[in-house]
SEDRENKE-907204 format. One record per residue (C-alpha): residue number from 1; residue in three letters; y, x, z. Coordinates in Angstrom, 2 decimals. Example, Ala and Ser with C-alpha at 12.3 -4.5 7.8 and 13.67 -1.06 7.14 Angstrom:
  seq  type    north     east       up
    1   ALA    -4.50    12.30     7.80
    2   SER    -1.06    13.67     7.14
END
This chain:
  seq  type    north     east       up
    1   MET   -15.37   -26.46    -6.30
    2   PHE   -14.53   -23.67    -9.07
    3   ARG   -16.30   -20.79    -7.79
    4   ARG   -16.52   -17.06    -9.89
    5   LEU   -20.51   -15.66   -10.52
    6   ALA   -20.77   -12.12   -10.32
    7   LEU   -22.40   -10.45   -13.60
    8   LEU   -25.68   -11.58   -14.41
    9   ALA   -26.87    -8.71   -13.96
   10   VAL   -25.71    -8.66   -10.25
   11   ILE   -27.05   -11.95    -9.53
   12   ALA   -30.33   -10.93   -10.92
   13   ALA   -30.69    -8.28    -8.33
   14   ALA   -28.99   -10.03    -5.68
   15   PRO   -31.30   -10.96    -2.22
   16   ALA   -32.19   -14.33    -1.78
   17   LEU   -29.44   -16.38    -0.56
   18   ALA   -29.06   -19.56     1.98
   19   GLN   -29.07   -22.93    -0.18
   20   ASP   -24.88   -23.00     0.79
   21   THR   -23.62   -19.36    -0.54
   22   THR   -22.96   -18.52    -3.94
   23   PRO   -22.70   -14.58    -5.01
   24   ASP   -19.52   -13.69    -5.93
   25   TYR   -17.36   -10.66    -6.97
   26   GLY   -14.20   -11.13    -5.37
   27   ILE   -12.64   -13.87    -2.96
   28   SER    -9.68   -15.71    -3.44
   29   THR    -7.22   -16.89    -0.16
   30   PHE    -8.71   -20.75    -0.57
   31   PRO   -12.21   -22.32    -1.61
   32   GLY   -11.67   -23.13    -5.15
   33   GLY    -8.86   -20.47    -6.15
   34   GLU    -9.26   -19.01    -9.29
   35   LEU    -9.56   -15.26    -9.31
   36   LYS    -7.47   -14.15   -12.72
   37   TYR    -9.65   -11.13   -13.56
   38   GLN   -13.50   -12.48   -14.73
   39   PRO   -16.80   -10.98   -14.87
   40   GLY   -16.53    -8.23   -18.04
   41   PHE   -13.00    -7.47   -17.31
   42   THR   -12.60    -3.74   -18.71
   43   HIS    -9.13    -3.02   -16.67
   44   LEU    -6.35    -4.61   -15.08
   45   ASP    -3.25    -5.98   -16.87
   46   TYR    -0.42    -3.91   -15.76
   47   VAL    -2.12    -0.21   -16.58
   48   ASN    -2.08     1.86   -19.10
   49   PRO    -5.59     2.24   -19.87
   50   VAL    -5.68     5.12   -21.88
   51   ALA    -3.11     6.87   -19.48
   52   PRO    -3.58    10.92   -19.53
   53   LYS    -5.14    12.43   -16.33
   54   GLY    -3.36    15.55   -15.07
   55   GLY     0.15    17.15   -13.40
   56   GLU     1.64    16.28   -10.31
   57   ILE     3.67    13.47    -9.02
   58   SER     5.80    14.80    -5.86
   59   VAL     7.94    12.75    -3.24
   60   TRP     9.62    13.30     0.02
   61   ALA     9.40    12.16     3.87
   62   PHE    11.63    11.78     6.56
   63   GLY    10.55    14.35     9.69
   64   SER     8.00    16.09    10.19
   65   PHE     4.10    15.17    10.53
   66   ASP     1.42    16.73    13.23
   67   SER    -1.70    14.73    12.66
   68   MET    -3.76    13.87     9.56
   69   ASN    -5.09    10.65    11.57
   70   PRO    -2.80     7.68    10.69
   71   TYR    -5.04     5.07    12.80
   72   THR    -4.08     6.35    16.31
   73   PRO    -0.84     6.09    17.61
   74   LYS    -1.09     9.54    19.16
   75   GLY     1.01    12.39    17.04
   76   ARG     2.72    11.55    13.61
   77   ALA     0.27    11.05    10.61
   78   ALA     1.50    12.82     7.47
   79   GLY     2.14    10.46     4.24
   80   LEU    -0.49     8.79     2.67
   81   SER    -3.23    10.36     5.29
   82   SER    -5.35     7.53     4.15
   83   ALA    -5.20     8.18     0.69
   84   PRO    -9.20     9.22     1.41
   85   TYR   -10.30     5.89     2.47
   86   GLU   -11.57     3.25     0.50
   87   SER   -12.85    -0.27     1.78
   88   LEU   -15.40    -2.89     0.02
   89   LEU   -12.53    -4.93    -1.30
   90   VAL    -9.22    -4.69    -2.82
   91   GLY    -6.45    -6.51    -4.33
   92   THR    -4.15    -6.26    -7.27
   93   ALA    -0.62    -6.15    -7.62
   94   ASP     0.07    -8.99    -9.99
   95   GLU    -1.80   -11.58    -8.02
   96   ILE    -1.66   -13.03    -4.79
   97   GLY    -4.26   -13.98    -1.87
   98   THR    -7.09   -12.37    -4.03
   99   SER    -9.62    -9.33    -3.17
  100   TYR   -12.25    -7.83    -5.52
  101   CYS   -15.69    -5.98    -5.06
  102   LEU   -14.66    -2.28    -5.28
  103   ILE   -17.41    -0.72    -3.07
  104   CYS   -19.64    -4.11    -3.27
  105   ASN   -21.59    -5.40    -6.15
  106   SER   -21.03    -8.88    -4.89
  107   MET   -20.07   -10.89    -1.34
  108   ASP   -21.72   -13.87    -0.45
  109   TYR   -20.45   -16.29     2.07
  110   PRO   -20.82   -20.52     2.98
  111   GLU   -18.28   -22.81     1.99
  112   ASP   -17.21   -22.58     5.56
  113   ARG   -16.77   -19.07     5.42
  114   SER   -18.40   -18.13     9.01
  115   GLU   -20.17   -15.20     7.75
  116   VAL   -20.20   -12.95     4.72
  117   THR   -22.85   -10.54     3.32
  118   PHE   -21.64    -7.72     1.23
  119   THR   -23.84    -6.16    -1.30
  120   LEU   -23.26    -2.61    -1.55
  121   ARG   -23.02    -0.56    -4.95
  122   ASP   -25.69     2.10    -5.04
  123   ASP   -23.43     4.86    -6.85
  124   VAL   -20.47     5.05    -4.02
  125   PHE   -20.61     9.03    -2.57
  126   PHE   -18.09    10.19     0.41
  127   SER   -16.27    13.53    -0.89
  128   SER   -18.85    15.37     1.45
  129   GLY   -21.54    14.46    -1.06
  130   GLU   -23.32    12.00     0.95
  131   LYS   -24.27     8.37    -0.44
  132   LEU   -22.29     5.78     1.21
  133   THR   -24.34     2.82     3.21
  134   ALA   -24.52    -0.24     5.18
  135   ASP   -24.72     1.79     8.36
  136   ASP   -21.12     3.47     7.29
  137   VAL   -19.38     0.02     7.00
  138   VAL   -20.83    -1.28    10.40
  139   PHE   -19.82     2.15    12.30
  140   SER   -16.43     2.14    10.49
  141   TYR   -15.96    -1.47    11.51
  142   GLU   -16.69    -0.69    15.41
  143   THR   -14.58     2.24    15.45
  144   PHE   -11.97     0.06    14.53
  145   ARG   -12.95    -2.51    17.22
  146   ASP   -13.65    -0.20    20.09
  147   LYS   -11.21     2.45    19.47
  148   GLY    -8.30     1.29    16.40
  149   LEU    -4.66     0.67    17.36
  150   PRO    -4.93    -1.56    20.26
  151   SER    -3.02    -4.43    18.47
  152   PHE    -5.45    -4.38    15.77
  153   ARG    -8.22    -4.13    17.97
  154   ALA    -7.41    -6.97    20.11
  155   VAL    -7.37    -8.97    17.50
  156   LEU   -10.53    -7.78    15.71
  157   GLN   -12.52    -8.34    18.68
  158   THR   -11.72   -12.14    18.67
  159   GLN   -12.83   -12.68    15.31
  160   VAL   -16.34   -11.41    14.74
  161   GLU   -19.22   -11.98    16.33
  162   THR   -21.47    -9.48    14.91
  163   ALA   -21.69    -7.09    12.28
  164   GLU   -25.22    -5.77    10.99
  165   ALA   -26.96    -3.79     8.59
  166   ILE   -29.33    -5.73     6.89
  167   ASP   -30.67    -2.48     4.87
  168   PRO   -29.25     0.43     3.11
  169   LEU   -27.20    -1.86     0.48
  170   THR   -26.34    -5.09     2.52
  171   VAL   -24.20    -5.39     5.46
  172   ARG   -23.63    -9.13     7.06
  173   PHE   -20.42   -10.23     9.37
  174   ILE   -21.05   -13.27    11.52
  175   PHE   -17.74   -15.03    12.83
  176   LYS   -16.83   -16.31    16.02
  177   GLU   -16.80   -19.84    16.44
  178   GLY   -14.02   -22.29    16.59
  179   ILE   -11.22   -19.83    15.04
  180   PRO   -10.02   -20.20    11.68
  181   THR   -11.97   -18.08     8.96
  182   ARG   -10.02   -18.26     5.68
  183   GLU    -8.73   -14.85     5.71
  184   LEU   -11.67   -13.14     7.72
  185   PRO   -14.13   -12.42     4.69
  186   ALA   -11.15   -10.22     2.92
  187   THR   -10.32    -8.76     6.83
  188   VAL   -13.50    -7.11     7.00
  189   GLY   -13.53    -6.38     3.56
  190   GLY   -10.36    -4.47     3.16
  191   LEU   -11.41    -2.13     6.81
  192   PRO   -11.29     1.60     5.58
  193   ILE   -14.67     2.95     5.69
  194   PHE   -15.86     6.82     6.84
  195   SER   -18.61     8.66     7.20
  196   LYS   -20.73     7.87    10.21
  197   ALA   -22.69    11.43     9.64
  198   ASP   -19.18    13.41     9.70
  199   PHE   -18.43    11.54    13.05
  200   GLU   -21.35    12.37    14.49
  201   GLU   -21.58    15.98    13.10
  202   ARG   -18.19    16.94    14.52
  203   GLY   -18.02    15.00    17.72
  204   ILE   -14.67    12.83    16.25
  205   ASP   -12.50    10.84    19.01
  206   PHE   -11.09     8.25    16.72
  207   GLU    -8.20     8.02    18.97
  208   GLU    -7.37    11.69    18.88
  209   SER    -4.85    12.98    16.53
  210   THR    -6.27    15.49    14.45
  211   LEU    -4.93    18.05    11.44
  212   GLU    -8.78    17.87     9.70
  213   PRO    -8.83    14.74     8.13
  214   HIS   -12.16    12.28     8.40
  215   ILE   -14.27    12.23     5.15
  216   GLY   -14.00     8.85     2.96
  217   SER   -15.21     7.77    -0.63
  218   GLY   -11.65     7.88    -2.08
  219   PRO    -9.74     9.11    -5.35
  220   TYR    -8.13    11.87    -3.15
  221   VAL    -9.01    14.50    -0.78
  222   LEU    -6.16    17.10     1.49
  223   GLU    -5.80    20.19    -0.72
  224   SER    -3.26    21.90     1.61
  225   MET    -0.60    21.60     4.02
  226   ASP     2.28    23.23     5.77
  227   ILE     2.55    21.64     8.98
  228   GLY     5.50    19.52     9.36
  229   ARG     7.10    20.31     5.96
  230   SER     5.00    19.90     3.30
  231   VAL     1.38    18.18     2.45
  232   THR    -0.67    18.04    -0.99
  233   TYR    -3.91    15.89    -2.12
  234   ARG    -5.66    16.72    -4.97
  235   ARG    -7.72    14.07    -6.79
  236   ARG   -11.46    14.27    -6.71
  237   ASP   -13.29    15.81    -9.99
  238   ASP   -16.47    13.95    -8.42
  239   TYR   -14.74    10.72    -7.77
  240   TRP   -17.66     7.96    -8.09
  241   GLY   -15.14     5.15    -8.96
  242   ALA   -13.39     6.96   -11.78
  243   ASP   -14.57     4.55   -14.50
  244   HIS   -14.79     1.29   -12.50
  245   PRO   -12.79    -1.52   -13.95
  246   LEU   -10.34    -1.94   -11.15
  247   ASN    -9.41     2.02   -11.28
  248   ILE    -9.16     2.36   -15.06
  249   GLY    -5.82     3.42   -15.59
  250   SER    -4.83     4.63   -12.04
  251   ASN    -5.51     7.78    -9.77
  252   ASN    -3.84     9.36   -12.87
  253   PHE    -2.30    12.54   -11.29
  254   ASP    -4.26    15.74   -10.51
  255   SER    -2.11    16.14    -7.31
  256   ILE     0.44    14.40    -4.90
  257   ARG     2.46    16.68    -2.84
  258   ILE     5.01    15.31    -0.03
  259   GLU     7.93    17.41     0.41
  260   TYR     9.15    16.71     4.21
  261   TYR    12.87    16.80     5.13
  262   ALA    14.88    16.60     8.49
  263   ASP    17.63    14.49     6.97
  264   TYR    18.70    12.39     3.80
  265   ASP    21.46    14.46     2.63
  266   ALA    19.05    17.75     2.56
  267   ALA    16.48    15.47     0.71
  268   PHE    18.76    14.25    -1.70
  269   GLN    19.62    17.99    -2.16
  270   GLY    15.89    19.04    -2.60
  271   PHE    15.71    16.57    -5.43
  272   LYS    18.80    17.44    -7.23
  273   GLY    17.23    21.09    -7.28
  274   GLY    13.80    19.95    -8.30
  275   ASN    12.05    20.62    -5.12
  276   TYR    10.32    17.21    -5.96
  277   THR    10.05    14.93    -8.62
  278   PHE    10.26    11.11    -7.98
  279   ARG    12.77     9.44    -5.38
  280   ASN    12.98     6.05    -4.58
  281   GLU    16.71     6.07    -3.38
  282   ALA    17.41     3.98    -0.35
  283   SER    21.03     5.09     0.21
  284   SER    23.57     3.12    -1.41
  285   LYS    26.11     5.63    -1.25
  286   SER    24.10     8.11    -3.22
  287   TRP    23.22     5.41    -5.74
  288   ALA    26.05     4.73    -6.25
  289   THR    28.06     7.86    -6.10
  290   GLY    25.62    10.72    -6.30
  291   TYR    23.68    10.51    -9.37
  292   ASP    26.14    12.25   -11.96
  293   PHE    24.79    15.73   -11.50
  294   PRO    23.95    17.96   -13.98
  295   ALA    20.21    16.92   -14.27
  296   VAL    21.11    13.02   -14.89
  297   GLN    23.77    14.15   -17.82
  298   ASP    21.50    15.87   -19.57
  299   GLY    18.48    13.64   -19.28
  300   SER    16.12    15.84   -17.41
  301   VAL    16.51    13.36   -14.60
  302   ILE    16.44     9.30   -15.46
  303   THR    17.68     6.78   -13.28
  304   ALA    16.64     3.07   -13.47
  305   GLU    16.75    -0.11   -11.43
  306   LEU    12.93    -1.66   -11.67
  307   PRO    12.46    -5.15   -10.83
  308   ASP    11.17    -6.08    -7.24
  309   GLY     9.18    -9.41    -6.57
  310   SER     7.61    -8.18    -3.28
  311   ILE     8.93    -9.73    -0.13
  312   ALA    11.57    -8.01     1.63
  313   THR    10.55    -5.63     4.63
  314   SER    12.92    -7.90     7.55
  315   GLN    14.50    -4.68     8.06
  316   SER    16.82    -5.60    10.86
  317   PHE    18.18    -4.17    14.51
  318   VAL    15.66    -5.70    16.95
  319   PHE    16.28    -6.39    20.40
  320   ASN    13.79    -5.15    23.42
  321   LEU    13.31    -8.44    24.97
  322   ARG    11.57    -6.86    27.60
  323   ARG    15.12    -6.23    29.31
  324   ASP    16.40    -8.74    30.99
  325   LYS    20.18    -8.28    29.84
  326   PHE    18.44    -9.74    26.43
  327   SER    16.50   -12.72    28.02
  328   ASP    19.18   -15.10    27.41
  329   PRO    19.80   -16.25    23.40
  330   ARG    23.07   -16.47    23.70
  331   VAL    23.79   -12.79    24.44
  332   ARG    21.32   -11.90    21.45
  333   GLU    23.76   -14.48    19.31
  334   ALA    27.13   -12.66    20.39
  335   ILE    25.97    -9.51    19.83
  336   GLY    24.46   -10.28    16.47
  337   LEU    27.83   -12.04    15.61
  338   MET    29.94    -8.38    15.72
  339   PHE    27.64    -6.90    12.74
  340   ASN    29.63    -7.60     9.98
  341   PHE    27.72    -7.19     6.67
  342   GLU    30.10    -8.51     4.31
  343   TRP    32.22    -5.89     5.12
  344   SER    29.65    -3.14     5.29
  345   ASP    28.40    -4.16     2.21
  346   ALA    31.65    -3.97     0.54
  347   THR    33.01    -0.70     2.28
  348   LEU    29.76     1.30     2.85
  349   PHE    27.40     0.00     0.72
  350   TYR    28.91    -0.62    -2.81
  351   GLY    28.14    -4.11    -2.85
  352   ILE    24.59    -3.33    -4.36
  353   TYR    22.98    -5.28    -0.87
  354   ASP    21.98    -8.87    -0.46
  355   ARG    21.47   -10.14     3.29
  356   ILE    18.12   -10.59     4.52
  357   GLU    18.24   -14.04     5.95
  358   SER    14.45   -14.57     6.36
  359   PHE    11.56   -13.07     7.38
  360   TRP    10.16   -14.10     3.82
  361   GLU    13.51   -12.89     2.06
  362   ASN    12.94   -13.18    -1.81
  363   THR    10.19   -15.60    -2.05
  364   GLU    10.35   -19.31    -1.81
  365   LEU     8.45   -19.13     1.42
  366   LYS    11.79   -18.73     3.60
  367   ALA    12.64   -22.01     5.41
  368   VAL    15.85   -23.92     4.15
  369   GLY    18.06   -26.20     5.40
  370   LEU    17.00   -28.94     7.34
  371   PRO    13.08   -29.24     7.92
  372   SER    11.13   -30.89     5.58
  373   GLU     8.78   -33.97     6.32
  374   ALA     5.71   -31.66     6.08
  375   GLU     7.34   -29.05     8.32
  376   LEU     8.29   -31.66    10.85
  377   GLU     4.86   -32.79    11.15
  378   VAL     3.61   -29.29    12.39
  379   LEU     6.90   -28.60    14.37
  380   GLY     7.03   -32.51    16.13
  381   PRO     3.62   -32.05    17.89
  382   LEU     4.78   -28.76    19.41
  383   VAL     7.98   -29.80    20.57
  384   ASP     6.51   -32.72    22.44
  385   GLN     4.18   -30.20    24.19
  386   GLY     7.30   -28.32    25.25
  387   LEU     6.44   -25.26    23.39
  388   LEU     9.76   -25.71    21.10
  389   ASP    13.10   -26.62    21.52
  390   ALA    13.81   -29.87    20.24
  391   SER    16.75   -28.46    18.14
  392   ILE    14.69   -27.04    15.92
  393   LEU    14.14   -30.42    14.11
  394   THR    17.78   -31.49    13.95
  395   GLU    19.35   -28.05    13.34
  396   GLU    19.24   -26.11     9.80
  397   ALA    17.53   -22.65     9.63
  398   VAL    19.61   -20.04    11.31
  399   VAL    21.29   -17.89     8.91
  400   PRO    23.32   -15.00     9.84
  401   PRO    26.70   -15.36    10.18
  402   ARG    29.39   -14.70     7.65
  403   SER    32.06   -12.19     7.87
  404   GLY    35.60   -11.63     6.71
  405   ASP    36.61    -8.98     4.97
  406   ARG    38.02    -6.85     7.76
  407   GLN    35.40    -4.92     9.83
  408   LEU    36.21    -6.89    12.52
  409   ASP    36.19   -10.82    11.96
  410   ARG    38.51   -12.21    14.72
  411   GLY    36.53   -15.76    14.52
  412   ASN    33.03   -14.31    15.04
  413   LEU    34.84   -12.44    17.99
  414   ARG    35.73   -15.56    19.37
  415   ASP    32.51   -17.20    18.72
  416   ALA    30.66   -14.31    20.42
  417   SER    33.38   -14.34    23.53
  418   ARG    32.48   -17.73    24.13
  419   LEU    28.98   -17.40    23.89
  420   LEU    29.08   -14.54    26.71
  421   ASP    31.00   -16.46    28.74
  422   GLU    28.69   -19.27    28.71
  423   ALA    26.39   -17.02    29.75
  424   GLY    28.23   -15.63    32.74
  425   TRP    29.46   -12.44    31.28
  426   ALA    32.77   -12.34    32.45
  427   VAL    35.43   -10.07    31.17
  428   GLY    36.86    -7.61    34.05
  429   ASP    40.42    -5.80    34.47
  430   ASP    39.34    -2.88    32.56
  431   GLY    38.00    -5.47    29.63
  432   ILE    34.09    -4.78    30.07
  433   ARG    31.85    -7.75    30.67
  434   ARG    29.78    -7.78    33.63
  435   LYS    27.46   -10.38    35.57
  436   ASP    26.04   -10.38    39.21
  437   GLY    27.64    -6.56    39.19
  438   ARG    26.16    -5.48    36.25
  439   THR    27.72    -3.60    33.10
  440   LEU    26.68    -5.35    29.70
  441   SER    26.03    -2.30    28.12
  442   VAL    24.06    -1.89    24.61
  443   GLU    22.79     1.34    23.48
  444   PHE    21.62     1.58    19.90
  445   LEU    19.05     4.34    18.99
  446   ASN    19.03     6.16    15.31
  447   ASP    17.00     8.67    14.21
  448   SER    18.77     8.20    10.38
  449   GLN    21.91    10.77    10.05
  450   THR    22.90     7.57     6.65
  451   PHE    23.05     4.97     9.33
  452   ASP    25.80     6.50    11.53
  453   ARG    28.40     5.16     9.28
  454   VAL    26.51     1.63     9.42
  455   ILE    26.18     1.27    13.12
  456   ASN    29.45     2.74    14.55
  457   PRO    31.56     0.15    13.27
  458   PHE    29.27    -2.21    15.08
  459   VAL    29.75    -0.13    18.18
  460   GLU    33.15    -0.45    17.98
  461   ASN    33.48    -4.33    17.53
  462   LEU    31.15    -4.84    20.19
  463   THR    33.64    -2.66    22.53
  464   ARG    36.14    -5.05    21.57
  465   LEU    33.67    -8.00    22.79
  466   GLY    33.90    -6.03    25.88
  467   VAL    30.05    -4.73    25.63
  468   GLU    29.55    -1.09    26.75
  469   ALA    28.51     0.28    23.55
  470   ARG    27.18     3.11    22.14
  471   MET    25.12     4.91    19.59
  472   THR    22.49     7.66    20.72
  473   ARG    21.11    10.41    17.86
  474   ILE    17.83    11.27    18.41
  475   ASP    15.03    12.99    16.31
  476   ASN    12.42    11.61    14.64
  477   ALA     9.65    12.28    17.43
  478   GLN    12.37    11.42    20.09
  479   MET    12.38     7.77    18.32
  480   GLN     8.42     7.55    18.03
  481   GLU     8.05     8.18    21.66
  482   ARG    10.76     6.36    23.00
  483   GLU     9.05     2.99    20.52
  484   ARG     5.68     3.73    21.80
  485   SER     7.29     3.29    25.42
  486   TYR     9.62     0.68    24.48
  487   ASP    12.27     2.87    25.94
  488   PHE    15.07     1.30    23.81
  489   ASP    17.56    -1.50    23.61
  490   ILE    18.22    -1.63    20.19
  491   ILE    16.69    -0.07    17.24
  492   THR    16.07    -0.56    13.58
  493   HIS    12.67    -1.91    12.82
  494   GLN    10.69    -3.37     9.87
  495   MET     8.34    -6.36     9.80
  496   PRO     6.63    -6.58     6.36
  497   MET     4.75    -9.81     6.05
  498   SER     2.43   -10.92     3.29
  499   PHE     2.15   -13.80     0.93
  500   VAL    -0.67   -14.78     2.56
  501   PRO    -0.57   -13.75     6.20
  502   GLY    -3.25   -13.90     8.40
  503   SER    -4.26   -12.30    11.66
  504   GLY    -1.65    -9.35    11.44
  505   LEU     1.28   -12.24    12.40
  506   ARG    -0.23   -11.56    15.88
  507   GLN     0.43    -7.72    15.90
  508   TYR     3.75    -8.42    14.57
  509   PHE     4.43   -11.63    17.12
  510   GLY     2.08   -12.57    19.36
  511   SER     2.08   -12.77    22.96
  512   GLN    -1.11   -11.03    23.25
  513   THR     0.53    -7.57    21.75
  514   ALA     3.90    -7.94    23.40
  515   ASN     3.21    -5.06    25.41
  516   ASP     0.45    -3.08    23.63
  517   SER     1.89    -3.03    20.15
  518   ALA     3.26    -0.58    17.53
  519   PHE     4.77    -3.53    15.63
  520   ASN     5.72    -6.31    18.49
  521   LEU     8.42    -3.66    19.24
  522   MET    10.82    -6.58    20.58
  523   GLY     8.11    -7.69    23.00
  524   LEU     8.40   -11.09    21.57
  525   ALA     5.83   -13.42    23.45
  526   ASP     6.11   -16.84    23.02
  527   PRO     3.99   -19.66    23.41
  528   GLY     5.29   -22.22    20.62
  529   ILE     5.17   -19.08    18.07
  530   ASP     1.81   -18.31    19.31
  531   ALA     0.92   -21.79    17.93
  532   LEU     3.01   -21.72    14.62
  533   ILE     0.66   -18.32    13.96
  534   LYS    -2.46   -20.44    14.85
  535   ALA    -1.19   -23.12    12.01
  536   VAL    -0.47   -20.42     9.51
  537   GLU    -3.99   -19.02    10.11
  538   GLY    -5.72   -22.21     9.85
  539   ALA    -3.80   -23.79     6.34
  540   ALA    -6.73   -24.85     4.82
  541   THR    -4.97   -25.30     1.28
  542   GLU    -2.37   -22.80    -0.37
  543   GLU     0.60   -26.41    -0.02
  544   ALA    -0.55   -26.25     3.56
  545   LEU    -0.20   -22.46     4.28
  546   HIS     3.49   -22.92     2.77
  547   VAL     4.55   -25.58     5.06
  548   ALA     3.07   -23.38     8.01
  549   ILE     4.79   -20.25     6.96
  550   SER     8.13   -21.98     6.57
  551   ALA     7.87   -23.63     9.97
  552   LEU     7.03   -19.90    11.71
  553   ASP     9.88   -18.32     9.51
  554   ARG    12.25   -21.09    10.89
  555   ALA    10.88   -20.77    14.49
  556   LEU    11.03   -16.79    14.63
  557   ARG    14.48   -17.08    13.24
  558   ALA    15.79   -19.32    16.17
  559   GLU    14.68   -16.76    18.36
  560   ARG    17.53   -14.28    17.56
  561   PHE    15.23   -11.14    18.58
  562   TRP    16.44    -9.61    15.45
  563   ILE    19.84    -8.88    13.74
  564   PRO    19.16    -8.93     9.92
  565   GLN    20.30    -6.55     7.49
  566   TRP    19.87    -5.68     3.84
  567   PHE    17.94    -5.64     0.80
  568   LYS    17.84    -5.39    -2.51
  569   PRO    15.59    -7.04    -5.35
  570   VAL    15.06    -3.86    -7.40
  571   HIS    13.71    -0.59    -6.96
  572   THR    16.49     2.12    -7.45
  573   VAL    14.49     5.14    -8.45
  574   ALA    15.07     8.49   -10.10
  575   TYR    12.92    10.50   -11.16
  576   TYR    12.07    13.54   -13.52
  577   ASN    11.63    12.58   -17.40
  578   TYR     8.12    13.95   -17.70
  579   LEU     6.80    10.70   -15.58
  580   ARG     5.71     7.68   -17.44
  581   TYR     4.77     4.18   -16.18
  582   PRO     3.53     0.79   -17.80
  583   ASP     6.11    -1.61   -19.20
  584   PRO     6.49    -4.18   -17.63
  585   LEU     5.59    -3.05   -14.39
  586   PRO     3.49    -5.60   -11.92
  587   PRO     5.47    -7.71    -9.75
  588   TYR     4.00    -6.96    -6.62
  589   ALA     3.93    -2.65    -6.47
  590   LEU     5.81     0.14    -8.09
  591   GLY     2.92     1.71    -8.08
  592   ASN     4.51     5.45    -8.87
  593   LEU     1.63     7.01    -6.71
  594   SER    -1.30     4.74    -8.79
  595   PHE    -0.67     3.75   -12.02
  596   TRP     2.21     6.26   -13.02
  597   TRP     1.33     9.31   -15.33
  598   ALA     2.52    12.89   -16.34
  599   ASP     3.47    13.43   -19.61
  600   GLN     2.45    17.11   -19.66
  601   GLU     4.07    18.10   -23.04
  602   ALA     7.39    17.18   -21.04
  603   PHE     6.94    18.47   -18.14
  604   ASP     6.29    21.98   -19.80
  605   LYS     9.36    21.54   -21.98
  606   LEU    11.48    20.71   -18.49
  607   LYS    10.17    23.41   -16.62
  608   ALA    10.79    26.03   -19.54
  609   ASP    14.53    24.91   -19.59
  610   GLY    14.41    25.53   -15.52
  611   ALA    14.46    21.71   -14.30
  612   PHE    12.30    23.14   -11.61
END
């Protein structure tokens, strides 16, 4: 089995190891997997190693904020409020399923990955000037285990048996028996690390919202805030990791500023006026018709479509399965038939989007057609146990229905009517569908004005079906509160997946998080899905992982708890013409806040010309 050895100096300095462990400077998902970057590498391939430091980049965010703690459901955390924190391991933007030592010098683990020992660097300092030690690592793990987000806490508590600081620079995690361990070294190595002394001195309650950030070791710290309006982060002059090979060419801006806007139109006007300098355009209408203002025409603002090889975010309308009216999948399928994506794309989106079909859209992991022989080997036993419906073995993977070029597709209307009739929702003399004296009513919660033009035609189509549908506009604070209390019928939700998914699947789709998760908003609780999540977590080879993911994707789509929306395989960006980026960009990150940089001379010229 091929293993990557740490630098000779690291190995020489490492503590004595058990015979079945080997010191390493990173880890791949599967035993034998090769890390791209070998000992002695000087920088990541996709960065500009001589990118100048300095300047500012500014972006926008929607709504407002009232907290600097991103790890509690209380309050609304400011954008990038996790920026001050680092972890033992980090990934790269040009690989899948690898993690490298950042705060650690080496990591040691047996072949079965039943435990992992990290040897820390001795030159890592918090922004407070205190040295980061193994005690801080253990304290941070225990904080997440005991007071982290409920869904994350529930998962973490089932994985780790013990976490121990062996000495000031050595920490060991031992994992529980009988669970998949493939991802666990990377999971614990990826936890943010806080200053234990800071928590104790200030009496911090991790579960509470706060406007005073916790102390971390990362390259940026909070510089200033205008509560609910803007927040600015400053690059540390004393950052310990500035010359680390994983950081060369990154963290280039002296400051990162986020401006908050109440709606998308105001944000767009703010960009046109030079109030912030980078915009990843999410509105198809704005992208198609709005970028003809003078700053674009004279070259002060650049527009570009940059490649995006990441997984689509699974953006979709999701049903609240906790509500009895949505318990019948025929009802959910019927409602989904009334969303006309093809008409919306042509009429509203200027034809720039593709339809999401899979939770792993834009990858080869998505389930297609009939199950393969390998998928049948995974799905068959679950059907035999009664955990999955037998139709999953013989039917093609569920895809959204296609619609015609008119807003109301009459064929889909007929199919939806048949499904609701079969489900017992009969049409009354007033044209409204009822069952057992109850009206079939559907409320779309919406906190985005740009979605009005999408949801309103959907509501009109549902009304033609006999559904008492309506859209309710609320602000983002109300949306957050109603999401947290699961007080909704249908909302727009994103469920971003990973190329190498692990325990995070349980937070989005697991039964144990169905009523205690900020991610499983639909309340999915299905033993067949739980079993497939375990299959993904336990896959021992890359091939087995891909098969298990496809099987899970197939089963999730068969649940019909979502109405998938749309995506585009490019980043549609606009930025003021002083920002620069390496070409080519890596496949899995845009990196505008990380490895882009500022051309100070170009910035000064733009400012002199009145662009800002």
